[in-house]
VOZABA-946641 format. One record per residue: residue number from 1; z, y, x of N, C-alpha, C in turn; residue in one letter. Coordinates in steps of 0.05 Angstrom, whole numbers. Atoms other than C-alpha are relative to their C-alpha. Example, Ala and Ser with C-alpha at 12.3 -4.5 7.8 and 13.67 -1.06 7.14 Angstrom:
<atoms>
num = 1	n.up = 0	n.north = -24	n.east = 18	ca.up = 156	ca.north = -90	ca.east = 246	c.up = 0	c.north = 24	c.east = 18	residu = A
num = 2	n.up = -1	n.north = -24	n.east = -16	ca.up = 143	ca.north = -21	ca.east = 273	c.up = 14	c.north = 22	c.east = -15	residu = S
</atoms>
This chain:
<atoms>
num = 1	n.up = -12	n.north = -21	n.east = 17	ca.up = -237	ca.north = 258	ca.east = -85	c.up = -22	c.north = 20	c.east = -7	residu = M
num = 2	n.up = 22	n.north = -18	n.east = 9	ca.up = -281	ca.north = 305	ca.east = -126	c.up = 4	c.north = 28	c.east = 11	residu = N
num = 3	n.up = 1	n.north = -27	n.east = -11	ca.up = -299	ca.north = 376	ca.east = -108	c.up = 21	c.north = 18	c.east = -11	residu = E
num = 4	n.up = -20	n.north = -18	n.east = 13	ca.up = -253	ca.north = 410	ca.east = -158	c.up = 28	c.north = -5	c.east = 11	residu = A
num = 5	n.up = -26	n.north = 6	n.east = -11	ca.up = -192	ca.north = 373	ca.east = -133	c.up = 3	c.north = 10	c.east = 29	residu = R
num = 6	n.up = -1	n.north = -9	n.east = -28	ca.up = -209	ca.north = 388	ca.east = -60	c.up = 3	c.north = 30	c.east = 1	residu = M
num = 7	n.up = -2	n.north = -29	n.east = 0	ca.up = -218	ca.north = 462	ca.east = -76	c.up = 29	c.north = 9	c.east = -7	residu = K
num = 8	n.up = -27	n.north = -6	n.east = 8	ca.up = -150	ca.north = 464	ca.east = -111	c.up = 19	c.north = -5	c.east = 23	residu = I
num = 9	n.up = -17	n.north = 7	n.east = -22	ca.up = -116	ca.north = 429	ca.east = -53	c.up = -4	c.north = 19	c.east = 24	residu = L
num = 10	n.up = 6	n.north = -19	n.east = -22	ca.up = -151	ca.north = 475	ca.east = -3	c.up = 14	c.north = 27	c.east = -6	residu = E
num = 11	n.up = -12	n.north = -25	n.east = 7	ca.up = -127	ca.north = 537	ca.east = -41	c.up = 31	c.north = -2	c.east = 3	residu = M
num = 12	n.up = -28	n.north = 5	n.east = -4	ca.up = -57	ca.north = 507	ca.east = -41	c.up = 8	c.north = 1	c.east = 29	residu = L
num = 13	n.up = -7	n.north = 1	n.east = -28	ca.up = -57	ca.north = 493	ca.east = 33	c.up = -3	c.north = 27	c.east = 14	residu = S
num = 14	n.up = 3	n.north = -27	n.east = -12	ca.up = -80	ca.north = 564	ca.east = 48	c.up = 19	c.north = 20	c.east = -12	residu = K
num = 15	n.up = -20	n.north = -17	n.east = 12	ca.up = -24	ca.north = 592	ca.east = 5	c.up = -11	c.north = 19	c.east = -21	residu = G
num = 16	n.up = 12	n.north = -18	n.east = 20	ca.up = -71	ca.north = 624	ca.east = -46	c.up = 12	c.north = -5	c.east = -28	residu = K
num = 17	n.up = -13	n.north = 7	n.east = 25	ca.up = -36	ca.north = 587	ca.east = -103	c.up = 26	c.north = -15	c.east = 6	residu = I
num = 18	n.up = -26	n.north = 14	n.east = -3	ca.up = 33	ca.north = 558	ca.east = -114	c.up = -4	c.north = -30	c.east = -7	residu = T
num = 19	n.up = 0	n.north = 28	n.east = 7	ca.up = 50	ca.north = 484	ca.east = -122	c.up = -2	c.north = -3	c.east = -31	residu = V
num = 20	n.up = 1	n.north = 1	n.east = 29	ca.up = 61	ca.north = 497	ca.east = -197	c.up = -28	c.north = 6	c.east = -11	residu = E
num = 21	n.up = 27	n.north = -7	n.east = 8	ca.up = -7	ca.north = 530	ca.east = -204	c.up = -19	c.north = -23	c.east = 6	residu = E
num = 22	n.up = 17	n.north = 22	n.east = -8	ca.up = -40	ca.north = 473	ca.east = -166	c.up = 4	c.north = -24	c.east = -19	residu = A
num = 23	n.up = -5	n.north = 22	n.east = 18	ca.up = -6	ca.north = 422	ca.east = -210	c.up = -13	c.north = 4	c.east = -27	residu = S
num = 24	n.up = 12	n.north = -6	n.east = 26	ca.up = -29	ca.north = 457	ca.east = -273	c.up = -31	c.north = -2	c.east = 1	residu = A
num = 25	n.up = 29	n.north = 2	n.east = -3	ca.up = -100	ca.north = 462	ca.east = -247	c.up = -9	c.north = -29	c.east = 2	residu = L
num = 26	n.up = 7	n.north = 28	n.east = -3	ca.up = -101	ca.north = 389	ca.east = -226	c.up = 2	c.north = -15	c.east = -27	residu = L
num = 27	n.up = -4	n.north = 12	n.east = 27	ca.up = -75	ca.north = 369	ca.east = -295	c.up = -25	c.north = 5	c.east = -17	residu = E
num = 28	n.up = 24	n.north = -7	n.east = 16	ca.up = -134	ca.north = 405	ca.east = -327	c.up = -24	c.north = -15	c.east = 10	residu = K
num = 29	n.up = 23	n.north = 15	n.east = -11	ca.up = -184	ca.north = 372	ca.east = -280	c.up = 2	c.north = -29	c.east = -8	residu = V
num = 30	n.up = -4	n.north = 29	n.east = 7	ca.up = -154	ca.north = 303	ca.east = -293	c.up = -6	c.north = -5	c.east = -29	residu = I
num = 31	n.up = 5	n.north = 3	n.east = 29	ca.up = -155	ca.north = 313	ca.east = -368	c.up = -30	c.north = 1	c.east = -6	residu = V
num = 32	n.up = 29	n.north = -2	n.east = 4	ca.up = -227	ca.north = 335	ca.east = -365	c.up = -15	c.north = -25	c.east = 10	residu = R
num = 33	n.up = 13	n.north = 24	n.east = -11	ca.up = -246	ca.north = 275	ca.east = -321	c.up = 5	c.north = -25	c.east = -17	residu = E
num = 34	n.up = -7	n.north = 24	n.east = 15	ca.up = -211	ca.north = 226	ca.east = -366	c.up = -7	c.north = 1	c.east = -29	residu = Q
num = 35	n.up = 8	n.north = -1	n.east = 28	ca.up = -240	ca.north = 248	ca.east = -432	c.up = -22	c.north = -20	c.east = -4	residu = A
num = 36	n.up = -21	n.north = 2	n.east = 20	ca.up = -242	ca.north = 210	ca.east = -477	c.up = 26	c.north = -10	c.east = 12	residu = P
num = 37	n.up = -27	n.north = 4	n.east = -11	ca.up = -168	ca.north = 203	ca.east = -467	c.up = 10	c.north = -29	c.east = -1	residu = E
num = 38	n.up = -9	n.north = 27	n.east = 2	ca.up = -164	ca.north = 129	ca.east = -481	c.up = -23	c.north = -19	c.east = 8	residu = A
num = 39	n.up = 21	n.north = 19	n.east = -8	ca.up = -201	ca.north = 68	ca.east = -456	c.up = 2	c.north = -25	c.east = -18	residu = E
num = 40	n.up = -1	n.north = 23	n.east = 18	ca.up = -220	ca.north = 8	ca.east = -499	c.up = 11	c.north = -25	c.east = 14	residu = P
num = 41	n.up = -10	n.north = 26	n.east = -9	ca.up = -182	ca.north = -58	ca.east = -489	c.up = 1	c.north = -18	c.east = -24	residu = V
num = 42	n.up = -1	n.north = 19	n.east = 22	ca.up = -180	ca.north = -120	ca.east = -531	c.up = 29	c.north = -4	c.east = -9	residu = S
num = 43	n.up = -27	n.north = 5	n.east = 9	ca.up = -120	ca.north = -135	ca.east = -575	c.up = 9	c.north = -27	c.east = 10	residu = D
num = 44	n.up = -11	n.north = 25	n.east = -10	ca.up = -76	ca.north = -195	ca.east = -561	c.up = -15	c.north = -25	c.east = -8	residu = E
num = 45	n.up = 17	n.north = 22	n.east = 8	ca.up = -124	ca.north = -241	ca.east = -598	c.up = -27	c.north = 0	c.east = 13	residu = N
num = 46	n.up = 25	n.north = -2	n.east = -14	ca.up = -182	ca.north = -217	ca.east = -555	c.up = -23	c.north = 9	c.east = -18	residu = G
num = 47	n.up = 21	n.north = -8	n.east = 19	ca.up = -220	ca.north = -190	ca.east = -615	c.up = -4	c.north = 30	c.east = -1	residu = S
num = 48	n.up = 5	n.north = -29	n.east = 6	ca.up = -217	ca.north = -119	ca.east = -642	c.up = 9	c.north = 17	c.east = 23	residu = A
num = 49	n.up = -8	n.north = -18	n.east = -22	ca.up = -218	ca.north = -65	ca.east = -589	c.up = 23	c.north = 19	c.east = -9	residu = P
num = 50	n.up = -23	n.north = -18	n.east = 4	ca.up = -154	ca.north = -25	ca.east = -584	c.up = -1	c.north = 22	c.east = 21	residu = V
num = 51	n.up = 1	n.north = -22	n.east = -19	ca.up = -150	ca.north = 43	ca.east = -551	c.up = 26	c.north = 1	c.east = 15	residu = R
num = 52	n.up = -23	n.north = -1	n.east = -17	ca.up = -102	ca.north = 44	ca.east = -492	c.up = 1	c.north = 28	c.east = 12	residu = K
num = 53	n.up = -1	n.north = -28	n.east = -8	ca.up = -79	ca.north = 115	ca.east = -477	c.up = 5	c.north = 2	c.east = 30	residu = S
num = 54	n.up = -4	n.north = -6	n.east = -28	ca.up = -79	ca.north = 145	ca.east = -407	c.up = 27	c.north = 15	c.east = 2	residu = V
num = 55	n.up = -26	n.north = -14	n.east = -1	ca.up = -7	ca.north = 163	ca.east = -388	c.up = -2	c.north = 27	c.east = 13	residu = P
num = 56	n.up = -1	n.north = -27	n.east = -11	ca.up = 6	ca.north = 237	ca.east = -376	c.up = 26	c.north = 6	c.east = 14	residu = K
num = 57	n.up = -27	n.north = -6	n.east = -11	ca.up = 80	ca.north = 234	ca.east = -358	c.up = 14	c.north = -26	c.east = 7	residu = Y
num = 58	n.up = -20	n.north = 20	n.east = -7	ca.up = 131	ca.north = 190	ca.east = -323	c.up = 26	c.north = 10	c.east = -11	residu = L
num = 59	n.up = -25	n.north = -9	n.east = 12	ca.up = 195	ca.north = 194	ca.east = -363	c.up = 24	c.north = -16	c.east = 10	residu = R
num = 60	n.up = -25	n.north = 13	n.east = -7	ca.up = 266	ca.north = 179	ca.east = -340	c.up = 21	c.north = 11	c.east = -19	residu = V
num = 61	n.up = -20	n.north = -9	n.east = 20	ca.up = 319	ca.north = 181	ca.east = -394	c.up = 26	c.north = -16	c.east = 6	residu = V
num = 62	n.up = -26	n.north = 12	n.east = -5	ca.up = 393	ca.north = 168	ca.east = -380	c.up = 20	c.north = 10	c.east = -21	residu = V
num = 63	n.up = -22	n.north = -7	n.east = 18	ca.up = 449	ca.north = 167	ca.east = -432	c.up = 24	c.north = -15	c.east = 10	residu = D
num = 64	n.up = -24	n.north = 12	n.east = -10	ca.up = 516	ca.north = 155	ca.east = -401	c.up = 21	c.north = -3	c.east = -21	residu = S
num = 65	n.up = -21	n.north = 5	n.east = 19	ca.up = 576	ca.north = 128	ca.east = -438	c.up = 20	c.north = 23	c.east = -3	residu = S
num = 66	n.up = -19	n.north = -23	n.east = 1	ca.up = 616	ca.north = 191	ca.east = -421	c.up = -14	c.north = 25	c.east = -10	residu = D
num = 67	n.up = 13	n.north = -22	n.east = 13	ca.up = 565	ca.north = 236	ca.east = -455	c.up = -21	c.north = 15	c.east = 16	residu = G
num = 68	n.up = 20	n.north = -13	n.east = -16	ca.up = 521	ca.north = 258	ca.east = -397	c.up = -28	c.north = -10	c.east = -8	residu = D
num = 69	n.up = 27	n.north = 7	n.east = 7	ca.up = 447	ca.north = 259	ca.east = -413	c.up = -20	c.north = 12	c.east = 20	residu = K
num = 70	n.up = 21	n.north = -9	n.east = -18	ca.up = 386	ca.north = 264	ca.east = -368	c.up = -26	c.north = -7	c.east = -13	residu = V
num = 71	n.up = 26	n.north = 5	n.east = 12	ca.up = 315	ca.north = 271	ca.east = -393	c.up = -21	c.north = 14	c.east = 18	residu = N
num = 72	n.up = 19	n.north = -11	n.east = -19	ca.up = 262	ca.north = 280	ca.east = -338	c.up = -28	c.north = -9	c.east = -8	residu = V
num = 73	n.up = 28	n.north = 6	n.east = 7	ca.up = 188	ca.north = 285	ca.east = -353	c.up = -17	c.north = 11	c.east = 22	residu = R
num = 74	n.up = 16	n.north = -7	n.east = -23	ca.up = 144	ca.north = 285	ca.east = -291	c.up = -30	c.north = -3	c.east = -7	residu = V
num = 75	n.up = 29	n.north = 3	n.east = 5	ca.up = 70	ca.north = 301	ca.east = -301	c.up = -13	c.north = -19	c.east = 20	residu = P
num = 76	n.up = 13	n.north = 19	n.east = -18	ca.up = 26	ca.north = 246	ca.east = -272	c.up = -17	c.north = 16	c.east = 20	residu = M
num = 77	n.up = 15	n.north = -17	n.east = -19	ca.up = -16	ca.north = 302	ca.east = -241	c.up = 17	c.north = 9	c.east = 24	residu = S
num = 78	n.up = -18	n.north = -8	n.east = -21	ca.up = 45	ca.north = 323	ca.east = -201	c.up = 4	c.north = -24	c.east = 20	residu = L
num = 79	n.up = -2	n.north = 24	n.east = -17	ca.up = 52	ca.north = 251	ca.east = -175	c.up = -25	c.north = -2	c.east = 17	residu = I
num = 80	n.up = 25	n.north = 1	n.east = -15	ca.up = -22	ca.north = 252	ca.east = -155	c.up = 0	c.north = 22	c.east = 21	residu = R
num = 81	n.up = -1	n.north = -22	n.east = -18	ca.up = -13	ca.north = 320	ca.east = -123	c.up = 18	c.north = -5	c.east = 23	residu = T
num = 82	n.up = -20	n.north = 6	n.east = -21	ca.up = 48	ca.north = 297	ca.east = -84	c.up = -12	c.north = -19	c.east = 20	residu = G
num = 83	n.up = 12	n.north = 18	n.east = -18	ca.up = 8	ca.north = 240	ca.east = -55	c.up = -20	c.north = 14	c.east = 18	residu = L
num = 84	n.up = 20	n.north = -15	n.east = -16	ca.up = -47	ca.north = 287	ca.east = -33	c.up = 13	c.north = 19	c.east = 19	residu = K
num = 85	n.up = -13	n.north = -19	n.east = -17	ca.up = 1	ca.north = 338	ca.east = -6	c.up = 13	c.north = -13	c.east = 24	residu = L
num = 86	n.up = -13	n.north = 13	n.east = -23	ca.up = 35	ca.north = 287	ca.east = 38	c.up = -20	c.north = -3	c.east = 23	residu = S
num = 87	n.up = 20	n.north = 2	n.east = -22	ca.up = -31	ca.north = 279	ca.east = 76	c.up = -6	c.north = 27	c.east = 12	residu = S
num = 88	n.up = 4	n.north = -27	n.east = -11	ca.up = -35	ca.north = 355	ca.east = 85	c.up = 24	c.north = 12	c.east = 14	residu = L
num = 89	n.up = -25	n.north = -10	n.east = -11	ca.up = 36	ca.north = 362	ca.east = 109	c.up = -3	c.north = 3	c.east = 31	residu = M
num = 90	n.up = 1	n.north = -4	n.east = -30	ca.up = 41	ca.north = 392	ca.east = 180	c.up = 17	c.north = -21	c.east = 14	residu = P
num = 91	n.up = -14	n.north = 21	n.east = -15	ca.up = 64	ca.north = 343	ca.east = 233	c.up = 30	c.north = 6	c.east = 4	residu = A
num = 92	n.up = -28	n.north = -6	n.east = -5	ca.up = 129	ca.north = 380	ca.east = 247	c.up = 16	c.north = -3	c.east = -26	residu = D
num = 93	n.up = -14	n.north = 3	n.east = 25	ca.up = 147	ca.north = 380	ca.east = 173	c.up = 4	c.north = -30	c.east = -6	residu = A
num = 94	n.up = -2	n.north = 29	n.east = 4	ca.up = 132	ca.north = 305	ca.east = 168	c.up = 21	c.north = -12	c.east = 18	residu = A
num = 95	n.up = -20	n.north = 9	n.east = -19	ca.up = 175	ca.north = 294	ca.east = 229	c.up = 28	c.north = 6	c.east = -9	residu = E
num = 96	n.up = -26	n.north = -8	n.east = 10	ca.up = 233	ca.north = 333	ca.east = 199	c.up = 8	c.north = -17	c.east = -24	residu = A
num = 97	n.up = -6	n.north = 17	n.east = 23	ca.up = 229	ca.north = 292	ca.east = 135	c.up = 6	c.north = -28	c.east = 10	residu = V
num = 98	n.up = -4	n.north = 27	n.east = -11	ca.up = 224	ca.north = 228	ca.east = 176	c.up = 28	c.north = -2	c.east = 13	residu = S
num = 99	n.up = -27	n.north = 0	n.east = -12	ca.up = 288	ca.north = 247	ca.east = 214	c.up = 22	c.north = -3	c.east = -21	residu = E
num = 100	n.up = -20	n.north = 3	n.east = 22	ca.up = 324	ca.north = 247	ca.east = 147	c.up = -4	c.north = -27	c.east = -14	residu = R
num = 101	n.up = 2	n.north = 27	n.east = 10	ca.up = 302	ca.north = 175	ca.east = 135	c.up = -22	c.north = -4	c.east = -21	residu = G
num = 102	n.up = 21	n.north = 2	n.east = 20	ca.up = 241	ca.north = 188	ca.east = 90	c.up = -27	c.north = -3	c.east = 15	residu = I
num = 103	n.up = 25	n.north = 5	n.east = -13	ca.up = 176	ca.north = 157	ca.east = 114	c.up = -23	c.north = 5	c.east = -20	residu = D
num = 104	n.up = 22	n.north = -8	n.east = 17	ca.up = 116	ca.north = 191	ca.east = 81	c.up = -27	c.north = -11	c.east = 10	residu = L
num = 105	n.up = 26	n.north = 8	n.east = -12	ca.up = 63	ca.north = 159	ca.east = 125	c.up = -16	c.north = -19	c.east = -18	residu = S
num = 106	n.up = 14	n.north = 19	n.east = 17	ca.up = 47	ca.north = 104	ca.east = 75	c.up = -13	c.north = 13	c.east = -24	residu = A
num = 107	n.up = 12	n.north = -13	n.east = 23	ca.up = 31	ca.north = 154	ca.east = 21	c.up = -29	c.north = 9	c.east = 4	residu = L
num = 108	n.up = 27	n.north = -10	n.east = -5	ca.up = -32	ca.north = 179	ca.east = 54	c.up = -21	c.north = -21	c.east = -6	residu = K
num = 109	n.up = 19	n.north = 21	n.east = 5	ca.up = -65	ca.north = 111	ca.east = 44	c.up = 1	c.north = -10	c.east = -29	residu = D
num = 110	n.up = -4	n.north = 8	n.east = 28	ca.up = -41	ca.north = 103	ca.east = -28	c.up = -20	c.north = 13	c.east = -18	residu = L
num = 111	n.up = 19	n.north = -11	n.east = 20	ca.up = -94	ca.north = 112	ca.east = -82	c.up = 15	c.north = 9	c.east = -24	residu = D
num = 112	n.up = -14	n.north = -12	n.east = 23	ca.up = -66	ca.north = 158	ca.east = -135	c.up = -7	c.north = -13	c.east = -26	residu = G
num = 113	n.up = 8	n.north = 13	n.east = 25	ca.up = -107	ca.north = 126	ca.east = -190	c.up = 11	c.north = -28	c.east = -3	residu = E
num = 114	n.up = -12	n.north = 26	n.east = 1	ca.up = -82	ca.north = 57	ca.east = -171	c.up = 29	c.north = 2	c.east = -8	residu = E
num = 115	n.up = -28	n.north = -4	n.east = 7	ca.up = -11	ca.north = 83	ca.east = -175	c.up = 3	c.north = 6	c.east = -30	residu = L
num = 116	n.up = -1	n.north = -7	n.east = 28	ca.up = -23	ca.north = 114	ca.east = -243	c.up = -5	c.north = -25	c.east = -18	residu = V
num = 117	n.up = 6	n.north = 24	n.east = 15	ca.up = -54	ca.north = 49	ca.east = -268	c.up = 24	c.north = -19	c.east = 0	residu = E
num = 118	n.up = -23	n.north = 17	n.east = -2	ca.up = 6	ca.north = 10	ca.east = -243	c.up = 23	c.north = 11	c.east = -16	residu = A
num = 119	n.up = -21	n.north = -12	n.east = 15	ca.up = 54	ca.north = 59	ca.east = -274	c.up = -4	c.north = -2	c.east = -31	residu = L
num = 120	n.up = 6	n.north = 3	n.east = 28	ca.up = 18	ca.north = 52	ca.east = -341	c.up = 15	c.north = -23	c.east = -13	residu = R
num = 121	n.up = -14	n.north = 24	n.east = 10	ca.up = 50	ca.north = -16	ca.east = -349	c.up = 30	c.north = 0	c.east = 5	residu = E
num = 122	n.up = -28	n.north = -1	n.east = -8	ca.up = 118	ca.north = 5	ca.east = -322	c.up = 18	c.north = 5	c.east = -24	residu = L
num = 123	n.up = -22	n.north = -5	n.east = 19	ca.up = 178	ca.north = -1	ca.east = -368	c.up = 25	c.north = -12	c.east = 12	residu = T
num = 124	n.up = -26	n.north = 8	n.east = -10	ca.up = 249	ca.north = -4	ca.east = -343	c.up = 21	c.north = 7	c.east = -21	residu = V
num = 125	n.up = -22	n.north = -4	n.east = 19	ca.up = 307	ca.north = -13	ca.east = -392	c.up = 25	c.north = -12	c.east = 12	residu = D
num = 126	n.up = -26	n.north = 9	n.east = -11	ca.up = 378	ca.north = -17	ca.east = -366	c.up = 22	c.north = 7	c.east = -20	residu = V
num = 127	n.up = -24	n.north = -4	n.east = 16	ca.up = 439	ca.north = -25	ca.east = -411	c.up = 23	c.north = -11	c.east = 15	residu = D
num = 128	n.up = -22	n.north = 10	n.east = -16	ca.up = 502	ca.north = -29	ca.east = -370	c.up = 23	c.north = -8	c.east = -18	residu = S
num = 129	n.up = -23	n.north = 10	n.east = 15	ca.up = 566	ca.north = -62	ca.east = -392	c.up = 18	c.north = 23	c.east = -10	residu = A
num = 130	n.up = -17	n.north = -22	n.east = 9	ca.up = 602	ca.north = 5	ca.east = -396	c.up = -14	c.north = 20	c.east = -18	residu = D
num = 131	n.up = 14	n.north = -17	n.east = 20	ca.up = 550	ca.north = 35	ca.east = -444	c.up = -21	c.north = 19	c.east = 10	residu = G
num = 132	n.up = 21	n.north = -18	n.east = -10	ca.up = 504	ca.north = 72	ca.east = -397	c.up = -28	c.north = -13	c.east = -6	residu = D
num = 133	n.up = 27	n.north = 10	n.east = 6	ca.up = 430	ca.north = 67	ca.east = -415	c.up = -20	c.north = 16	c.east = 17	residu = K
num = 134	n.up = 20	n.north = -12	n.east = -16	ca.up = 371	ca.north = 81	ca.east = -369	c.up = -27	c.north = -10	c.east = -10	residu = V
num = 135	n.up = 27	n.north = 7	n.east = 9	ca.up = 298	ca.north = 82	ca.east = -392	c.up = -20	c.north = 14	c.east = 18	residu = R
num = 136	n.up = 21	n.north = -12	n.east = -16	ca.up = 238	ca.north = 93	ca.east = -346	c.up = -27	c.north = -11	c.east = -11	residu = I
num = 137	n.up = 25	n.north = 8	n.east = 13	ca.up = 168	ca.north = 92	ca.east = -377	c.up = -21	c.north = 22	c.east = 3	residu = F
num = 138	n.up = 20	n.north = -20	n.east = 0	ca.up = 102	ca.north = 128	ca.east = -381	c.up = -8	c.north = 6	c.east = -29	residu = T
num = 139	n.up = 10	n.north = -8	n.east = 27	ca.up = 74	ca.north = 166	ca.east = -441	c.up = -23	c.north = 18	c.east = 2	residu = E
</atoms>
């Protein structure tokens, strides 16, 4: 992990900044690290390079048949931050979460960049028989 990210997480762990501030700072660091914002890949014929964008958000969109709508946009930097924060979580807090059936121990070994790369290809489309629609994707 680079020095800027470590400093942000250190400030967060010491209570000098809020989670929201840390997320915003990490987003700026990530954008700066990933410039240019797209990476070259070949098109389906293997010839002309096509720019493949780096996802910034995980989106969950739900349209229910009875009119309810959900539109959630989670910054990828928040996902990365959440992975890092799980490794900084005090033992008693992790134990309390574990008692509620949530095991965060595997997150500390997860590479955030691998997760983002895997999520880049994620697309979930669900159309239920009663008219509910669910879409999960990155943008």
